[in-house]
C-alpha positions, 0 to 999 in steps of 0.5 A, spaced: 064 712 570 062 716 577 067 720 580 070 719 587 074 723 592 081 721 593 081 722 600 083 716 604 077 712 607 078 709 613 077 701 614 070 702 616 068 705 609 068 704 602 075 702 599 080 708 597 079 708 589 082 713 585 078 717 580 082 713 575 083 706 576 085 701 570 085 694 570 091 692 566 089 685 564 083 688 561 087 692 556 092 686 555 086 681 554 083 685 549 089 687 545 090 679 545 083 678 542 084 683 537 091 680 535 088 673 534 082 675 530 086 678 525 091 672 525 085 667 524 082 671 519 088 672 515 089 664 516 082 663 513 083 668 507 090 665 505 086 658 505 080 660 501 085 663 496 088 656 495 082 652 495 076 653 490 071 653 496 072 652 504 068 647 508 062 648 512 065 649 518 071 654 515 066 658 512 062 659 518 068 661 522 070 666 516 063 669 516 063 670 524 071 673 524 069 677 518 063 680 521 067 682 527 073 685 523 068 690 520 066 692 527 073 693 529 074 697 523 068 701 524 066 707 529 069 706 536 064 704 542 064 701 549 060 696 547 064 693 542 069 689 545 073 682 543 075 679 549 071 673 550 072 673 558 069 680 558 064 679 553 061 673 557 061 676 563 058 682 561 052 678 558 052 674 564 051 680 569 046 683 564 041 677 564 034 679 568 034 672 571 030 674 577 036 672 582 041 678 580 040 685 579 042 687 572 048 690 571 050 694 564 058 694 565 063 696 560 070 698 560 074 704 557 082 702 556 081 698 562 077 703 567 070 700 569 064 704 568 056 702 568 050 704 564 047 707 568 052 710 573 051 709 580 048 714 584 053 715 589 061 713 589 060 708 594 056 704 590 060 705 584 066 702 588 062 696 590 061 694 583 068 695 581 070 691 586 065 686 584 066 686 577 073 686 577 074 680 582 069 676 578 073 677 572 080 675 575 077 669 579 074 666 572 080 668 569 084 664 574 079 658 574 080 658 566 072 658 565 070 655 559 068 661 554 064 661 548 066 665 541 064 672 540 059 674 535 058 681 532 051 684 533 048 690 530 052 695 535 056 691 539 059 684 541 056 678 544 057 671 546 055 665 542 049 663 546 048 657 542 055 654 543 056 649 549 061 653 552 056 658 554 052 654 559 059 652 562 061 659 563 054 660 566 056 654 571 063 657 573 060 664 573 054 662 579 059 658 582 064 664 583 058 668 585 057 663 591 065 663 593 065 671 593 058 671 597 059 675 604 066 677 602 065 684 599 067 687 605 073 684 605 074 685 597 073 692 598 079 693 603 084 688 599 083 692 593 084 699 597 090 696 600 093 694 593 091 700 590 094 705 596 100 700 595 101 702 588 105 708 585 100 712 581 103 715 575 103 722 573 097 721 569 094 719 576 092 712 573 092 707 578 094 700 574 091 694 578 091 687 575 084 683 576 088 677 576 092 679 582 087 681 586 083 675 585 089 671 587 090 675 593 082 674 595 082 666 593 088 665 599 085 670 604 078 666 603 081 659 603 085 661 610 079 664 613 082 671 614 076 676 616 075 683 614 076 686 621 083 683 622 087 688 625 093 685 621 090 685 614 094 690 611 101 686 612 097 679 611 095 682 604 102 685 603 105 678 604 100 674 600 102 679 594 109 678 595 108 670 594 103 671 588 107 676 584 111 675 578 117 675 582 115 672 588 113 665 586 119 662 589 116 664 596 119 667 602 123 664 608 117 663 612 113 660 606 112 652 607 116 648 602 109 644 600 106 651 598 112 653 593 111 651 586 117 649 582 117 654 577 124 655 573 126 661 569 127 661 561 134 662 561 133 664 553 129 670 555 135 673 558 139 672 551 137 679 549 143 681 554 148 677 550 146 678 543 146 686 540 142 687 534 147 693 532 152 688 532 148 683 528 146 689 523 153 691 522 155 685 518 150 687 513 155 693 510 161 688 511 158 683 507 156 688 502 163 692 502 166 685 501 162 683 495 164 690 492 171 688 494 171 682 489 168 686 484 174 691 484 169 696 485 173 700 490 179 699 485 175 702 479 173 708 483 180 709 485 182 708 477 176 713 475 179 718 480 186 717 477 184 717 469 180 724 471 186 727 474 190 725 468 185 728 463 184 721 460 176 722 461 172 727 458 168 730 463 164 737 463 163 742 468 158 738 472 155 733 478 160 727 475 166 732 476 165 735 482 163 728 485 170 725 483 174 731 486 170 730 492 172 723 492 179 725 491 180 730 496 177 726 502 182 720 500 186 721 507 179 720 511 177 714 508 180 706 510 185 704 505 184 697 502 188 693 507 184 696 513 178 694 509 180 687 509 182 687 516 175 689 518 173 683 513 177 678 517 175 681 524 168 680 522 167 675 516 173 671 517 176 672 511 183 670 510 185 677 508 188 683 512 193 684 517 197 678 520 195 680 527 188 681 526 183 677 530 180 673 525 173 670 526 174 663 524 167 661 526 163 665 522 163 662 515 162 655 517 156 658 522 153 662 516 153 657 511 150 652 516 144 657 517 143 658 510 143 651 508 138 649 514 133 655 512 133 652 505 133 644 507 127 646 512 123 649 506 125 644 501 123 638 506 116 642 507 115 642 500 116 635 499 111 633 505 106 637 502 106 633 496 107 626 499 106 626 506 103 631 510 102 639 510 107 640 516 114 639 516 117 635 522 117 640 528 125 639 530 127 642 523 124 649 526 129 648 532 135 646 527 134 652 524 133 656 531 139 653 533 143 655 527 141 662 527 142 662 535 149 660 534 150 665 528 147 671 532 152 669 538 158 670 533 156 676 530 154 679 536 161 677 539 165 680 533 161 686 532 164 690 538 169 695 538 170 699 532 167 694 527 160 698 528 163 705 526 167 702 520 161 699 517 157 705 517 163 708 514 163 703 509 156 704 508 157 711 506 163 710 501 159 705 498 153 710 497 158 715 494 161 710 489 154 707 487 152 715 486 158 716 482 158 710 478 151 711 476 152 718 473 150 718 466 156 722 464 160 717 467 156 711 464 157 715 457 164 715 457 165 708 457 159 706 453 155 703 459 148 702 460 149 701 468 154 702 473 156 695 473 158 696 466 162 701 468 165 696 473 166 691 468 169 696 462 174 699 467 176 692 471 177 689 464 181 694 461 185 697 467 185 692 472 187 685 469 180 682 468 173 683 470 169 679 475 162 676 475 158 682 477 151 678 477 154 673 482 157 678 487 151 683 487 146 678 488 151 675 494 151 682 497 144 683 496 142 677 499 147 678 505 144 684 507 137 681 507 139 675 511 143 679 516 137 684 517 132 679 518 137 676 523 137 682 527 130 684 527 128 677 529 132 676 535 127 675 540 123 670 536 129 666 535 131 666 543 123 664 544 123 656 544 116 656 543 116 660 537 117 657 530 123 660 526 119 661 520 112 662 519 111 657 513 104 660 511 108 667 510 113 663 505 108 660 501 103 666 501 108 672 502 104 678 505 104 685 501 109 690 502 108 696 505 109 702 501 116 705 502 119 698 505 124 693 501 127 686 502 133 689 505 130 694 510 124 690 512 125 683 510 120 678 511 120 670 512 119 669 504 125 674 503 129 671 508 128 664 504 129 667 497 135 670 499 138 664 502 136 660 496 140 665 492 146 665 496 146 657 495 145 658 488 150 663 486 155 660 491 154 653 487 153 649 493 150 642 491 144 639 494 149 634 498 153 639 501 147 643 503 144 637 506 151 636 510 151 643 512 144 643 515 145 637 520 146 640 527 152 640 530 155 642 537 155 649 538 162 652 538 165 655 545 164 662 545 163 667 550 157 672 550 162 678 550 169 679 548 174 677 554 180 681 555 187 677 553 192 678 558 198 682 556 203 676 557 199 671 553 198 677 547 205 678 547 207 670 547 202 669 541 205 675 537 212 673 538 210 666 535 207 670 529 200 667 530 197 674 532 191 675 535 187 670 531 183 666 537 187 660 535 184 659 528 188 659 522 185 661 515 187 654 512 184 650 518 177 654 518 174 651 512 174 656 507 175 651 502 167 649 504 165 656 504 161 661 499 167 665 499 172 660 496 175 662 490 174 670 490 
């Protein structure tokens, strides 16, 4: 693209366009087009894997998308773009139809350029104004767009598609609308650019759609390019057409104000903190280790080592046991751990004055059951009725997820996060110690679970079902991680809670990732089913818990309780359990019952 001076031009000359002007919606629409290409191709590949042969229409679409994908994977080029609007506009401007001069336009990261480049800056600026205005007006007018197809070294619109002639009609109509308005358009774009704060890289970011909106209003009102009040008029229109100015100003006539209410769920990220959700994973993990008596087992190992009742040579195992014993004063006691389980997971343990999360277990099992019911119903629908489940079930899953997320975020404040990190560190130390070959050899165990079972059976009054609790621990870690990773998705009412195609055809996992660190929708469903199976939940109870209910009344953040009320509660012996008592919170119906 030809360069031009940054010196301000007067209103009688060309627009003051900086050396690098970037139209942000060109980049945004290009990125969205590439994403849609990859998604559509992935859907067709999944369908192709399930059927012996694609239908004729699907086969043609698969061929088109595959050729485009090959272009996107090849060498980068200004002429390889996938945004249907830009590709169609580029083709229309490059047509030698006798009515228009041929213009070969491209863009590099939103900066418009021409081949060959115009001889002078003024002509270059005029072309930028014209092309960006056409693009913005065609976008706001929702012009029909033909699909993009791959050529040898570029992309083209599908000229045989019915939308191509429709697009040409919109193109020439828009040309007629802006005919004679180029002087006004140059000044308007100059005002918009000069009103921007150019970033440190000296790149002015403009939206072609906003430029077009302003021009449409000015053309409709008959504003002249020589109007002495052009700049304040443009600024006023910008304020009214900007994202946060849709409501109109004080002087805006009521009939020009559109009804455009905000999506309150878009602000949910201020109420739900991902860190507070993530910490529940280590808490569940630690509580399962507690039920396995793993903490007591390690304490007993230290005691046996002190007494010299296990034979350990000088080496790693002995050092680990000694370090574990020496750090004992810095670790949480059993009562302190149980108190955190009560505060975060609602388990009926810990100190009497602890603030018990009485809603957690009910909300947890409702979410797990709703995920299981959605997938089961989808499979029945595929066999009997249709290929898609009832849409409301997706919303039921999202509601149960949002209720659970709000609860986890609320009870994750304070020291809970740091306690979770501390417990995670201690669990990793315990796993390393119990997995040591010398420790395992002393008890004739093949793995750490054998060590736990041996010591719990002989020294601690009986072993627990290690298979059950380690499955619950891993499943809980996967579920909490998935919830924390998908907060934006669960807060958007237009998006499905689960991508059932990914559940049916799990995507390949990247190297270095695991189900507990980067869970997919398939991992979530699998974890929920395992949780229900190891909790011995029958189908009737799963169906019962999956039914929607009114969300519990809970604030988005902790509310300070007045000291007088706190003193009264403690005086009655109720503590700070938020009015919930363990016996009245459905623990008999929770997967924790009987631990």
